[in-house]
N, C-alpha and C positions, 0 to 999 in steps of 0.2 A: 906705815903700812902702805903697800903698793896697790896699784889697780890690777885686778885679775881679769882674765878673759870674760868670766861670767858677770862681773860687776861693771864692766865698762859700757858706756852709752855710746851708740853709734848713730850716724845720720839715718840709717835704715830703720831705726826704732822711733824716730820722731813722727808723731801723728800728723795727719792733715791739719793745716792751720797753725802748726807749732813752729817755734823759732828756736834756733840753736847757735851757739858760739862754737866755731871750729877750733879744736884744741890741737889736733895733730892728724896726719894722714899716715896710717900704718900699712903702706902698700909698696909695691915695687917701683922702681924709678920711672917706668913708662906710665903707669897709672897715676903716679904722683905728678908727673909733668903734665899729663892731660888735665887733671883736676886744677892744677895751678894755672894752666892756660885759660880755664873757664872761670877763674877767680875764686876757687875754693882753696883758701890758704889759712893757716892758723891765724886766729885773731879776727876773722871775718864772721859776721852774723849771716846766717841763711834762713830763709823762711820756706817751709815745706808746703807746697801748694797741693800736691797729690801724692799720697803714699798708699796707693791701692796695689793691685797685682801688677807686676812688670816694673819698669823703671820708675824712679821717683822724679817728680817735677819740682824743682826748687827755684826760688828767686834769690839771685845774688846781685845786690846793687840794683841796677835798672833792668837787668836781663833775667830771662827764664831759661833754664837748661834742664835737660834730662840726664839723670845719673843712674847708671845700671845698678841694680840692687846689690850685686856682689861687691861692687866698688864702694857703694854707700856704706856697706858693712865694715869697711876699712877706714872710714872717716870718724875719728873720735870727737865727740861733742860734749858740751856742758849745757 
């Protein structure tokens, strides 16, 4: 059984204080390259510091970055 659009979990759905393992980035080449340059790659764990309105603030390794909500919705997580 495959993962459907409605059942997949994305970075945009992780609540404040939650952690997630990045599984894949389902985005265009430009957005994927931007995320990779910030350290958001499959296999990495990210911590969501703020998932209010507007962009998410996530912790990746030692850094904190902002991820636009639309882009975060393209990052598949477990």
